[in-house]
LUMMIFI-595193 format. One line per field, with one value per residue: residue number from 1; residue in one letter; x, y, z of N, C-alpha, C, O in turn. Coordinates in nm, 3 decimals, always signed. Example, Ala and Ser with C-alpha at 12.3 -4.5 7.8 and 13.67 -1.06 7.14 Angstrom:
2
k	1  2
r	A  S
n_u	+1.319  +1.285
n_v	-0.569  -0.225
n_w	+0.780  +0.708
ca_u	+1.230  +1.367
ca_v	-0.450  -0.106
ca_w	+0.780  +0.714
c_u	+1.320  +1.290
c_v	-0.330  +0.003
c_w	+0.780  +0.787
o_u	+1.424  +1.341
o_v	-0.332  +0.114
o_w	+0.846  +0.804
END
This chain:
152
k	1  2  3  4  5  6  7  8  9  10  11  12  13  14  15  16  17  18  19  20  21  22  23  24  25  26  27  28  29  30  31  32  33  34  35  36  37  38  39  40  41  42  43  44  45  46  47  48  49  50  51  52  53  54  55  56  57  58  59  60  61  62  63  64  65  66  67  68  69  70  71  72  73  74  75  76  77  78  79  80  81  82  83  84  85  86  87  88  89  90  91  92  93  94  95  96  97  98  99  100  101  102  103  104  105  106  107  108  109  110  111  112  113  114  115  116  117  118  119  120  121  122  123  124  125  126  127  128  129  130  131  132  133  134  135  136  137  138  139  140  141  142  143  144  145  146  147  148  149  150  151  152
r	M  P  T  T  A  H  G  L  D  A  L  K  A  L  T  G  T  D  L  G  R  T  G  W  L  T  V  T  Q  D  R  V  D  T  F  A  D  A  T  D  D  H  Q  W  I  H  T  D  P  E  K  A  A  D  G  P  F  G  G  T  I  A  H  G  Y  L  T  L  S  L  V  I  P  L  F  G  E  L  L  E  I  T  G  T  G  L  S  V  N  Y  G  L  E  K  V  R  F  P  S  P  V  R  V  G  A  R  I  R  L  H  G  A  V  G  T  V  T  E  V  K  G  D  G  V  Q  M  P  L  T  F  T  V  E  V  E  G  G  E  K  P  A  C  V  A  E  A  V  Y  R  H  Y  A
n_u	+2.838  +2.582  +2.258  +2.160  +1.909  +1.770  +1.541  +1.176  +1.075  +1.281  +1.266  +1.016  +1.081  +1.220  +1.050  +0.992  +1.261  +1.545  +1.749  +1.977  +2.237  +2.378  +2.700  +2.853  +2.759  +2.868  +2.704  +2.732  +2.785  +2.798  +2.644  +2.393  +2.353  +2.347  +2.115  +1.933  +1.948  +1.847  +1.583  +1.482  +1.464  +1.581  +1.596  +1.725  +1.810  +1.916  +2.103  +2.259  +2.524  +2.633  +2.413  +2.259  +2.414  +2.340  +2.087  +1.813  +1.931  +2.201  +2.360  +2.377  +2.132  +2.037  +1.788  +1.473  +1.365  +1.592  +1.733  +1.553  +1.577  +1.831  +1.800  +1.779  +2.045  +2.177  +2.028  +2.109  +2.334  +2.229  +2.056  +2.068  +1.914  +1.852  +1.769  +1.513  +1.276  +1.191  +1.189  +1.013  +0.959  +0.692  +0.567  +0.511  +0.410  +0.421  +0.602  +0.836  +1.021  +1.198  +1.428  +1.674  +1.930  +2.238  +2.464  +2.764  +2.728  +2.716  +2.533  +2.341  +2.171  +1.910  +1.737  +1.433  +1.238  +0.897  +0.590  +0.604  +0.412  +0.224  +0.148  -0.069  +0.032  +0.256  +0.430  +0.574  +0.492  +0.675  +0.705  +0.900  +1.065  +1.240  +1.499  +1.671  +1.959  +2.139  +2.471  +2.557  +2.320  +2.013  +1.760  +1.614  +1.680  +1.505  +1.218  +1.072  +0.813  +0.830  +0.722  +0.786  +0.767  +0.829  +0.889  +0.872
n_v	+0.010  +0.224  +0.165  +0.360  +0.586  +0.779  +1.016  +0.995  +0.782  +0.595  +0.534  +0.408  +0.183  +0.039  -0.122  -0.400  -0.453  -0.585  -0.416  -0.486  -0.502  -0.287  -0.162  -0.246  -0.088  +0.033  +0.050  +0.284  +0.371  +0.645  +0.740  +0.637  +0.774  +1.038  +1.029  +0.974  +1.216  +1.389  +1.304  +1.298  +1.053  +0.876  +0.619  +0.363  +0.122  +0.203  +0.405  +0.365  +0.196  +0.042  -0.036  -0.157  -0.375  -0.571  -0.611  -0.726  -0.757  -0.775  -0.555  -0.215  -0.109  +0.001  +0.250  +0.160  +0.341  +0.483  +0.287  +0.260  +0.521  +0.513  +0.397  +0.598  +0.728  +0.492  +0.402  +0.564  +0.434  +0.238  +0.333  +0.587  +0.877  +1.076  +1.357  +1.434  +1.662  +1.683  +1.489  +1.306  +1.169  +0.978  +0.825  +0.549  +0.213  -0.013  -0.109  -0.301  -0.430  -0.683  -0.778  -0.663  -0.407  -0.433  -0.216  -0.152  -0.347  -0.441  -0.321  -0.355  -0.256  -0.394  -0.355  -0.346  -0.281  -0.211  -0.208  +0.053  +0.338  +0.582  +0.917  +1.197  +1.523  +1.497  +1.278  +0.991  +0.714  +0.527  +0.231  +0.072  -0.205  -0.234  -0.392  -0.414  -0.560  -0.746  -0.810  -1.144  -1.199  -1.377  -1.285  -1.002  -0.657  -0.458  -0.427  -0.259  -0.105  +0.132  +0.439  +0.640  +0.947  +1.083  +1.361  +1.528
n_w	-8.917  -9.001  -9.155  -9.430  -9.516  -9.763  -9.789  -9.813  -9.972  -9.958  -9.689  -9.680  -9.824  -9.638  -9.497  -9.298  -9.255  -9.092  -8.885  -8.757  -8.504  -8.253  -8.140  -7.822  -7.513  -7.208  -6.902  -6.663  -6.313  -6.278  -6.495  -6.423  -6.179  -6.272  -6.428  -6.223  -6.082  -6.278  -6.299  -6.047  -5.919  -5.687  -5.583  -5.376  -5.497  -5.730  -5.673  -5.441  -5.388  -5.170  -5.004  -5.202  -5.267  -5.090  -5.171  -5.386  -5.638  -5.611  -5.639  -5.768  -6.008  -6.337  -6.398  -6.534  -6.720  -6.786  -6.927  -7.142  -7.248  -7.353  -7.594  -7.784  -7.838  -7.919  -8.137  -8.346  -8.438  -8.591  -8.793  -9.031  -9.127  -9.401  -9.613  -9.537  -9.390  -9.127  -8.835  -8.594  -8.268  -8.232  -8.045  -7.814  -7.844  -7.685  -7.398  -7.225  -6.946  -6.915  -6.774  -6.533  -6.574  -6.463  -6.298  -6.463  -6.649  -6.997  -7.271  -7.575  -7.876  -8.066  -8.366  -8.556  -8.841  -8.882  -9.072  -9.287  -9.336  -9.524  -9.410  -9.344  -9.454  -9.606  -9.525  -9.351  -9.142  -8.918  -8.766  -8.515  -8.371  -8.084  -7.913  -7.620  -7.540  -7.294  -7.233  -7.212  -7.088  -7.022  -7.081  -7.251  -7.159  -7.216  -7.416  -7.672  -7.858  -8.080  -8.237  -8.507  -8.688  -9.005  -9.208  -9.526
ca_u	+2.798  +2.436  +2.183  +2.127  +1.787  +1.761  +1.407  +1.061  +1.064  +1.379  +1.213  +0.910  +1.146  +1.277  +0.948  +1.033  +1.407  +1.618  +1.858  +2.095  +2.271  +2.479  +2.811  +2.820  +2.769  +2.875  +2.620  +2.813  +2.716  +2.787  +2.528  +2.274  +2.338  +2.306  +1.974  +1.859  +1.941  +1.760  +1.444  +1.448  +1.438  +1.703  +1.573  +1.854  +1.854  +1.987  +2.205  +2.333  +2.593  +2.651  +2.285  +2.214  +2.492  +2.263  +1.952  +1.772  +2.008  +2.342  +2.428  +2.287  +2.081  +1.988  +1.644  +1.413  +1.352  +1.726  +1.756  +1.471  +1.630  +1.954  +1.762  +1.799  +2.180  +2.214  +1.957  +2.191  +2.429  +2.157  +1.989  +2.092  +1.810  +1.883  +1.673  +1.381  +1.277  +1.161  +1.161  +0.966  +0.920  +0.547  +0.522  +0.541  +0.293  +0.438  +0.737  +0.852  +1.156  +1.205  +1.536  +1.745  +2.065  +2.326  +2.570  +2.883  +2.690  +2.719  +2.409  +2.339  +2.036  +1.869  +1.622  +1.366  +1.137  +0.766  +0.534  +0.609  +0.293  +0.214  +0.061  -0.099  +0.137  +0.373  +0.519  +0.557  +0.497  +0.767  +0.713  +1.024  +1.076  +1.372  +1.531  +1.797  +2.017  +2.245  +2.574  +2.551  +2.189  +1.917  +1.644  +1.647  +1.653  +1.392  +1.160  +0.984  +0.760  +0.832  +0.667  +0.845  +0.713  +0.929  +0.820  +0.956
ca_v	+0.110  +0.226  +0.170  +0.498  +0.603  +0.918  +1.052  +0.917  +0.657  +0.503  +0.487  +0.311  +0.061  -0.033  -0.207  -0.538  -0.466  -0.604  -0.319  -0.543  -0.469  -0.184  -0.201  -0.253  +0.033  +0.001  +0.136  +0.320  +0.430  +0.788  +0.761  +0.610  +0.885  +1.157  +1.009  +0.991  +1.361  +1.453  +1.260  +1.294  +0.914  +0.836  +0.493  +0.303  +0.015  +0.269  +0.505  +0.334  +0.070  -0.038  -0.096  -0.241  -0.499  -0.668  -0.612  -0.838  -0.768  -0.788  -0.429  -0.115  -0.133  +0.118  +0.274  +0.111  +0.450  +0.512  +0.187  +0.301  +0.643  +0.482  +0.360  +0.713  +0.735  +0.367  +0.392  +0.632  +0.337  +0.145  +0.397  +0.728  +0.927  +1.203  +1.395  +1.464  +1.792  +1.675  +1.356  +1.317  +1.051  +0.987  +0.759  +0.408  +0.126  -0.109  -0.114  -0.397  -0.442  -0.822  -0.802  -0.540  -0.380  -0.406  -0.118  -0.220  -0.436  -0.386  -0.339  -0.316  -0.242  -0.460  -0.284  -0.400  -0.190  -0.268  -0.161  +0.199  +0.384  +0.726  +0.994  +1.332  +1.622  +1.452  +1.208  +0.847  +0.665  +0.414  +0.159  -0.003  -0.286  -0.222  -0.485  -0.383  -0.686  -0.737  -0.907  -1.261  -1.212  -1.469  -1.208  -0.862  -0.560  -0.376  -0.448  -0.145  -0.080  +0.278  +0.491  +0.767  +1.009  +1.158  +1.447  +1.581
ca_w	-9.014  -9.005  -9.279  -9.464  -9.596  -9.810  -9.833  -9.768  -10.047  -9.902  -9.561  -9.709  -9.871  -9.524  -9.434  -9.271  -9.249  -8.967  -8.887  -8.692  -8.365  -8.229  -8.054  -7.679  -7.430  -7.066  -6.818  -6.547  -6.198  -6.304  -6.583  -6.343  -6.085  -6.348  -6.462  -6.098  -6.056  -6.379  -6.284  -5.904  -5.879  -5.618  -5.513  -5.339  -5.588  -5.839  -5.635  -5.319  -5.412  -5.049  -4.967  -5.313  -5.266  -5.013  -5.225  -5.470  -5.763  -5.578  -5.673  -5.826  -6.143  -6.410  -6.404  -6.657  -6.815  -6.837  -7.030  -7.257  -7.308  -7.426  -7.730  -7.871  -7.895  -7.985  -8.266  -8.447  -8.493  -8.678  -8.908  -9.058  -9.216  -9.466  -9.716  -9.483  -9.325  -8.985  -8.780  -8.457  -8.193  -8.225  -7.923  -7.789  -7.837  -7.576  -7.341  -7.117  -6.891  -6.867  -6.678  -6.498  -6.623  -6.349  -6.324  -6.512  -6.760  -7.132  -7.344  -7.715  -7.929  -8.190  -8.420  -8.674  -8.894  -8.915  -9.198  -9.299  -9.407  -9.547  -9.323  -9.395  -9.436  -9.682  -9.435  -9.328  -9.004  -8.917  -8.639  -8.493  -8.251  -8.025  -7.805  -7.554  -7.495  -7.194  -7.263  -7.127  -7.025  -7.082  -7.126  -7.281  -7.054  -7.259  -7.549  -7.694  -7.991  -8.095  -8.361  -8.551  -8.811  -9.083  -9.305  -9.633
c_u	+2.645  +2.381  +2.152  +2.003  +1.777  +1.620  +1.300  +1.047  +1.162  +1.333  +1.103  +0.970  +1.207  +1.176  +1.000  +1.183  +1.457  +1.740  +1.985  +2.113  +2.381  +2.602  +2.765  +2.844  +2.769  +2.790  +2.696  +2.728  +2.699  +2.666  +2.399  +2.248  +2.292  +2.159  +1.887  +1.842  +1.843  +1.613  +1.394  +1.405  +1.566  +1.682  +1.706  +1.900  +1.929  +2.111  +2.289  +2.401  +2.609  +2.522  +2.239  +2.291  +2.420  +2.119  +1.927  +1.856  +2.159  +2.425  +2.329  +2.250  +2.037  +1.837  +1.592  +1.404  +1.487  +1.758  +1.679  +1.531  +1.757  +1.926  +1.796  +1.943  +2.221  +2.150  +2.035  +2.297  +2.362  +2.102  +2.025  +1.990  +1.852  +1.771  +1.531  +1.391  +1.263  +1.134  +1.120  +0.937  +0.771  +0.490  +0.565  +0.412  +0.301  +0.583  +0.735  +0.999  +1.172  +1.317  +1.611  +1.879  +2.148  +2.431  +2.698  +2.855  +2.703  +2.588  +2.430  +2.194  +2.020  +1.744  +1.566  +1.253  +1.008  +0.721  +0.528  +0.492  +0.296  +0.119  +0.039  +0.016  +0.266  +0.476  +0.495  +0.562  +0.577  +0.768  +0.843  +1.011  +1.221  +1.387  +1.667  +1.846  +2.127  +2.345  +2.570  +2.417  +2.098  +1.797  +1.688  +1.615  +1.529  +1.348  +1.056  +0.939  +0.743  +0.774  +0.731  +0.770  +0.821  +0.853  +0.921  +1.008
c_v	+0.110  +0.214  +0.316  +0.499  +0.751  +0.942  +0.953  +0.784  +0.553  +0.450  +0.384  +0.177  -0.020  -0.123  -0.350  -0.560  -0.488  -0.513  -0.370  -0.494  -0.364  -0.246  -0.200  -0.119  -0.011  +0.102  +0.159  +0.376  +0.580  +0.820  +0.742  +0.725  +1.012  +1.148  +1.028  +1.139  +1.429  +1.421  +1.262  +1.155  +0.858  +0.708  +0.420  +0.193  +0.071  +0.346  +0.473  +0.197  -0.017  -0.109  -0.194  -0.373  -0.609  -0.681  -0.727  -0.859  -0.778  -0.666  -0.333  -0.154  -0.001  +0.129  +0.214  +0.221  +0.501  +0.415  +0.223  +0.423  +0.618  +0.429  +0.474  +0.721  +0.607  +0.354  +0.459  +0.541  +0.242  +0.209  +0.544  +0.772  +1.063  +1.235  +1.412  +1.598  +1.785  +1.530  +1.374  +1.180  +1.065  +0.916  +0.615  +0.330  +0.036  -0.104  -0.215  -0.401  -0.582  -0.852  -0.673  -0.530  -0.344  -0.303  -0.196  -0.314  -0.363  -0.421  -0.304  -0.318  -0.323  -0.387  -0.350  -0.305  -0.267  -0.216  -0.008  +0.243  +0.535  +0.790  +1.131  +1.426  +1.583  +1.386  +1.059  +0.818  +0.535  +0.348  +0.078  -0.086  -0.280  -0.324  -0.447  -0.513  -0.657  -0.847  -1.022  -1.286  -1.311  -1.398  -1.067  -0.772  -0.477  -0.420  -0.337  -0.139  +0.071  +0.317  +0.627  +0.817  +1.094  +1.235  +1.504  +1.720
c_w	-9.024  -9.147  -9.305  -9.551  -9.632  -9.865  -9.792  -9.842  -9.995  -9.767  -9.583  -9.752  -9.757  -9.454  -9.420  -9.256  -9.107  -8.974  -8.819  -8.549  -8.359  -8.162  -7.909  -7.610  -7.284  -6.988  -6.687  -6.433  -6.217  -6.391  -6.505  -6.245  -6.154  -6.386  -6.336  -6.064  -6.152  -6.356  -6.140  -5.859  -5.818  -5.536  -5.493  -5.433  -5.709  -5.791  -5.511  -5.333  -5.287  -5.010  -5.076  -5.320  -5.190  -5.062  -5.322  -5.597  -5.738  -5.611  -5.732  -5.968  -6.206  -6.396  -6.535  -6.762  -6.865  -6.950  -7.157  -7.325  -7.388  -7.567  -7.826  -7.924  -7.968  -8.123  -8.378  -8.508  -8.593  -8.804  -8.914  -9.162  -9.269  -9.564  -9.667  -9.410  -9.174  -8.948  -8.635  -8.398  -8.171  -8.102  -7.915  -7.782  -7.714  -7.530  -7.227  -7.074  -6.831  -6.768  -6.651  -6.569  -6.501  -6.390  -6.357  -6.627  -6.893  -7.202  -7.491  -7.761  -8.057  -8.237  -8.544  -8.712  -8.924  -9.051  -9.199  -9.386  -9.425  -9.447  -9.386  -9.368  -9.504  -9.592  -9.432  -9.179  -9.006  -8.779  -8.633  -8.367  -8.206  -7.913  -7.750  -7.491  -7.392  -7.225  -7.163  -7.062  -7.098  -7.141  -7.163  -7.162  -7.087  -7.397  -7.566  -7.839  -8.002  -8.230  -8.389  -8.674  -8.873  -9.191  -9.404  -9.599
o_u	+2.586  +2.448  +2.120  +1.993  +1.775  +1.585  +1.328  +1.010  +1.129  +1.359  +1.098  +0.917  +1.243  +1.212  +1.045  +1.227  +1.415  +1.825  +2.088  +2.018  +2.466  +2.606  +2.653  +2.937  +2.679  +2.804  +2.720  +2.615  +2.598  +2.594  +2.304  +2.134  +2.209  +2.086  +1.781  +1.735  +1.766  +1.526  +1.278  +1.320  +1.649  +1.744  +1.788  +2.021  +1.997  +2.212  +2.381  +2.344  +2.599  +2.522  +2.186  +2.241  +2.435  +2.039  +2.012  +1.852  +2.237  +2.548  +2.211  +2.325  +2.004  +1.767  +1.662  +1.433  +1.496  +1.805  +1.734  +1.534  +1.788  +2.017  +1.838  +1.961  +2.293  +2.211  +2.029  +2.346  +2.430  +2.102  +2.013  +1.980  +1.883  +1.688  +1.437  +1.500  +1.315  +1.066  +1.184  +0.897  +0.726  +0.378  +0.644  +0.315  +0.201  +0.675  +0.645  +1.089  +1.161  +1.304  +1.613  +1.935  +2.131  +2.479  +2.735  +2.947  +2.700  +2.539  +2.523  +2.106  +2.106  +1.654  +1.640  +1.181  +1.012  +0.804  +0.455  +0.473  +0.363  +0.022  +0.118  +0.089  +0.374  +0.591  +0.407  +0.628  +0.549  +0.826  +0.888  +0.952  +1.312  +1.298  +1.767  +1.783  +2.199  +2.308  +2.577  +2.401  +2.107  +1.738  +1.790  +1.533  +1.457  +1.431  +0.965  +1.017  +0.652  +0.778  +0.730  +0.716  +0.893  +0.765  +1.038  +1.080
o_v	+0.006  +0.247  +0.390  +0.423  +0.837  +0.894  +0.844  +0.684  +0.435  +0.334  +0.283  +0.071  -0.136  -0.194  -0.412  -0.674  -0.419  -0.531  -0.303  -0.452  -0.355  -0.366  -0.160  -0.045  -0.084  +0.223  +0.066  +0.421  +0.637  +0.916  +0.820  +0.769  +1.086  +1.247  +1.089  +1.182  +1.516  +1.502  +1.232  +1.141  +0.801  +0.691  +0.415  +0.172  -0.003  +0.350  +0.548  +0.095  -0.140  -0.230  -0.301  -0.471  -0.728  -0.752  -0.815  -0.966  -0.787  -0.673  -0.365  -0.222  +0.095  +0.028  +0.217  +0.198  +0.556  +0.456  +0.218  +0.429  +0.693  +0.417  +0.449  +0.720  +0.613  +0.301  +0.415  +0.568  +0.175  +0.147  +0.617  +0.714  +1.154  +1.149  +1.405  +1.641  +1.870  +1.457  +1.449  +1.087  +1.155  +0.944  +0.566  +0.375  +0.012  -0.095  -0.215  -0.377  -0.598  -0.943  -0.583  -0.628  -0.237  -0.304  -0.291  -0.356  -0.240  -0.534  -0.232  -0.374  -0.320  -0.360  -0.403  -0.254  -0.374  -0.185  +0.052  +0.192  +0.607  +0.727  +1.176  +1.411  +1.629  +1.429  +1.007  +0.888  +0.445  +0.403  +0.023  -0.042  -0.315  -0.341  -0.447  -0.568  -0.558  -0.963  -1.000  -1.382  -1.326  -1.443  -1.019  -0.806  -0.433  -0.447  -0.324  -0.164  +0.129  +0.240  +0.716  +0.739  +1.168  +1.180  +1.526  +1.780
o_w	-9.053  -9.245  -9.212  -9.647  -9.545  -9.973  -9.742  -9.781  -9.989  -9.734  -9.512  -9.719  -9.777  -9.360  -9.516  -9.247  -9.013  -9.061  -8.824  -8.483  -8.448  -8.133  -7.878  -7.645  -7.242  -7.006  -6.611  -6.453  -6.177  -6.365  -6.520  -6.229  -6.102  -6.378  -6.343  -6.022  -6.111  -6.389  -6.114  -5.771  -5.888  -5.431  -5.584  -5.446  -5.780  -5.861  -5.480  -5.297  -5.297  -4.986  -5.046  -5.374  -5.221  -5.003  -5.337  -5.656  -5.833  -5.612  -5.746  -6.038  -6.136  -6.384  -6.636  -6.880  -6.974  -7.056  -7.267  -7.448  -7.480  -7.648  -7.939  -8.046  -8.067  -8.215  -8.493  -8.618  -8.670  -8.911  -8.816  -9.270  -9.192  -9.594  -9.747  -9.372  -9.102  -9.020  -8.561  -8.468  -8.099  -8.060  -7.996  -7.721  -7.647  -7.611  -7.143  -7.155  -6.709  -6.686  -6.735  -6.617  -6.443  -6.503  -6.288  -6.697  -6.899  -7.194  -7.527  -7.695  -8.145  -8.158  -8.627  -8.626  -8.984  -9.137  -9.120  -9.497  -9.350  -9.405  -9.469  -9.270  -9.466  -9.581  -9.501  -9.102  -9.086  -8.685  -8.733  -8.268  -8.281  -7.830  -7.822  -7.401  -7.402  -7.241  -7.042  -6.987  -7.220  -7.239  -7.112  -7.077  -6.997  -7.484  -7.485  -7.931  -7.942  -8.326  -8.304  -8.752  -8.806  -9.258  -9.371  -9.678
END
């Protein structure tokens, strides 16, 4: 069950909150292939299971940017925002991909809120640290510092 924040004051009150973890999501070859088609990134380590079986990861892996993009649907499991007029992805401060996501692996998202501050235009800026965990993995697949802005 996601945390719910209604309005800008509720978002400010989330400063320093650990939002917890999502459920698990299996990364399929179909998802990887669809992402490859959308981005024109058909590198064999992502799209050729036969060749990738003999490669450095023992099989195909998700694109790093696919892993990052999965933060969006998973984040909805952590936080539901109501009572605002507009929310925008303001950008990323830092993104790292410490380990690959093998096709067939299950991932989940851990989220934590930084210091929420007011911005011009009757809004707030909300930094979040996202960690994409791989089931059974020693290292996360992705660690990202994202910034969102929410306006009344």
